[in-house]
C-alpha positions in Angstrom: -13.7 22.3 -14.1 -12.6 18.7 -13.7 -10.0 17.4 -16.4 -10.8 13.9 -15.5 -13.7 12.3 -17.7 -17.0 12.9 -16.5 -17.7 9.2 -16.6 -14.5 8.2 -15.2 -16.2 6.0 -12.4 -18.2 4.2 -15.0 -14.9 3.4 -17.1 -13.2 2.2 -13.9 -15.9 -0.1 -13.1 -16.0 -1.6 -16.6 -12.4 -2.5 -16.4 -12.4 -3.5 -12.5 -15.2 -6.2 -12.4 -14.5 -6.9 -8.8 -15.4 -3.3 -7.7 -14.0 0.1 -7.4 -14.4 2.4 -4.2 -14.4 6.0 -5.7 -14.0 9.4 -4.3 -13.2 12.8 -5.6 -12.6 16.4 -4.4 -12.3 19.8 -5.8 -9.7 22.6 -4.4 -10.2 26.3 -4.7 -8.0 26.1 -7.7 -10.2 23.8 -9.5 -7.9 21.0 -9.4 -9.8 17.6 -8.9 -7.9 15.1 -6.8 -9.5 11.5 -7.3 -8.8 8.4 -5.3 -10.1 4.8 -6.6 -9.8 1.8 -4.2 -9.5 -1.9 -6.0 -11.5 -4.6 -4.5 -9.2 -6.8 -6.4 -5.6 -5.7 -6.7 -5.6 -8.0 -9.9 -7.5 -5.5 -11.7 -4.6 -3.0 -11.7 -3.2 -3.7 -15.2 -6.6 -3.3 -16.8 -7.1 0.0 -14.9 -3.5 1.0 -15.9 -4.2 0.3 -19.4 -7.3 2.6 -19.0 -5.4 5.3 -17.5 -2.7 5.0 -20.3 -5.5 5.4 -23.0 -7.0 8.4 -21.2 -3.3 9.9 -21.5 -2.4 9.9 -17.9 1.0 9.8 -17.0 2.3 7.9 -13.7 4.0 10.4 -11.3 5.0 8.2 -8.3 4.1 4.7 -6.6 4.4 4.4 -3.0 3.9 1.3 -1.0 3.5 1.1 3.1 2.7 -1.4 5.6 -0.3 0.2 7.5 0.0 -1.0 11.0 -3.0 -2.9 12.5 -5.5 -0.8 14.1 -5.1 -0.4 17.8 -7.8 -2.1 20.3 -9.7 0.9 22.3 -9.1 0.5 25.9 -12.4 0.2 27.7 -13.3 2.5 30.4 -12.3 1.0 33.7 -16.2 1.6 35.2 -17.6 -0.3 32.4 -14.9 -3.0 32.3 -15.8 -3.7 36.2 -19.6 -3.9 35.6 -18.9 -6.3 32.4 -16.7 -8.6 34.9 -15.1 -11.8 34.0 -17.7 -12.6 31.3 -16.3 -9.6 29.3 -12.4 -11.0 29.7 -13.7 -14.3 28.0 -15.3 -12.7 25.2 -14.1 -13.5 21.7 -11.5 -11.0 20.2 -12.5 -8.5 17.7 -12.6 -9.3 14.0 -9.7 -8.1 12.1 -10.4 -5.0 9.9 -10.2 -5.5 6.2 -10.0 -3.2 3.3 -12.4 -2.5 0.8 -11.9 -5.7 -1.2 -11.5 -7.5 2.1 -7.9 -7.7 2.4 -6.9 -8.2 6.1 -5.5 -4.9 7.7 -3.6 -6.9 10.5 -0.1 -5.1 9.7 1.3 -7.4 7.6 -0.4 -6.5 4.3 0.5 -3.7 1.8 -0.9 -0.7 0.5 0.5 0.3 -3.2 -0.7 3.6 -3.9 -0.2 4.5 -7.7 -0.3 8.2 -8.4 -1.3 9.5 -11.9 -1.8 12.9 -13.4 -4.3 13.2 -16.1 -4.4 16.5 -17.9 -3.4 18.4 -14.6 -5.8 16.8 -12.2 -4.7 13.7 -10.0 -6.1 10.3 -9.4 -4.5 7.7 -7.0 -5.3 4.3 -7.8 -4.8 1.8 -4.3 -4.2 -1.8 -4.2 -4.1 -4.0 -1.0 -1.6 -6.8 -1.4 -1.1 -9.6 1.4 2.4 -9.9 2.6 4.3 -12.2 0.4 1.5 -11.5 -2.4 2.0 -10.5 -5.9 0.9 -7.5 -8.1 1.4 -6.6 -12.0 3.9 -4.4 -13.3 2.9 -1.2 -14.7 6.4 -0.9 -16.5 5.1 -2.1 -19.7 2.7 0.8 -19.9 4.5 3.4 -18.0 8.4 3.2 -18.3 9.1 5.4 -15.4 7.3 2.5 -13.0 10.6 0.5 -13.5 12.7 1.9 -10.6 9.4 2.2 -8.4 8.4 -1.5 -8.7 12.2 -2.7 -8.1 12.6 -0.7 -5.0 9.2 -2.2 -3.8 10.4 -5.8 -4.3 13.7 -5.0 -2.5 12.4 -3.2 0.6 9.0 -5.6 0.9 7.7 -9.2 0.2 6.0 -8.2 -2.6 6.7 -9.7 -5.9 5.9 -7.8 -9.1 4.8 -9.9 -12.2 5.8 -9.4 -15.8 8.4 -6.8 -15.1 10.7 -6.7 -17.8 13.7 -6.2 -15.6 13.3 -7.2 -12.4 17.1 -7.0 -11.4 18.0 -5.6 -8.0 18.1 -1.9 -7.8 20.1 -1.2 -4.9 20.7 -4.2 -2.7 23.4 -7.1 -3.5 21.7 -10.4 -4.9 23.2 -12.0 -1.9 21.0 -9.9 0.6 17.5 -11.3 0.9 14.5 -9.0 -0.3 12.5 -7.0 2.4 15.6 -7.1 4.5 14.7 -3.3 5.7 11.2 -4.5 6.6 12.2 -7.5 8.9 15.1 -5.3 10.6 13.5 -1.8 10.5 10.1 -1.0 9.1 10.5 1.2 6.0 7.6 3.1 7.1 9.6 4.2 10.2 12.8 5.0 8.2 10.7 7.3 6.1 9.0 8.9 8.9 12.4 10.2 10.3 11.2 8.0 13.3 15.0 8.0 14.9 14.0 7.5 18.4 15.8 5.5 21.4 13.3 2.5 20.5 14.6 2.4 17.0 18.1 2.4 17.7 17.7 -0.2 20.3 16.2 -2.5 17.8 19.2 -1.7 15.3 21.5 -2.8 18.0 19.7 -5.6 19.1 19.8 -7.2 15.5 23.5 -6.4 15.2 24.4 -8.3 18.3 22.2 -11.2 17.4 24.0 -11.3 14.3 27.5 -11.1 16.0 26.4 -13.9 18.3 25.6 -16.4 15.3 
């Protein structure tokens, strides 16, 4: 039996007026895993307040920069039939998140993983590059390091953070430096390929020549 409130979706809708995309599954052991996508990342603070009132605990915050979807390759025969008219067609519309944030490879997906009585709830917020999102540290003290690290690695500003000092990088280093040089998502996936190191050397050579 799920330990999440039966009316959780209704409660989330009440504190996130822009909308919630909600889904859940129950595994063979009776553990419920639920996801709540926010149409507007500005509703995060009120959603966090609700989860805090429900006795939820923040387990982790993960931030990624999803790659833009690759364009589907057309069949050669089909392309030949369409001819030059197909080549002149307008480019396909950029896909968007539930709330309308462009998924063009520059936006960020921030996932807040909560435990509520042994069941899991992940709140998903999309933020455009260079955008901002409210801090949950005043509600969940362990959000502190997650949010500070996120600000260093990505071009995301966490507003109302009680202690926004640098966590790892020196103040002289611009934020999001790892994102500019090597995508953090590439590093955490252990993608130490030849192409990755070629980029490292290329950036090092550019700095040496400057």
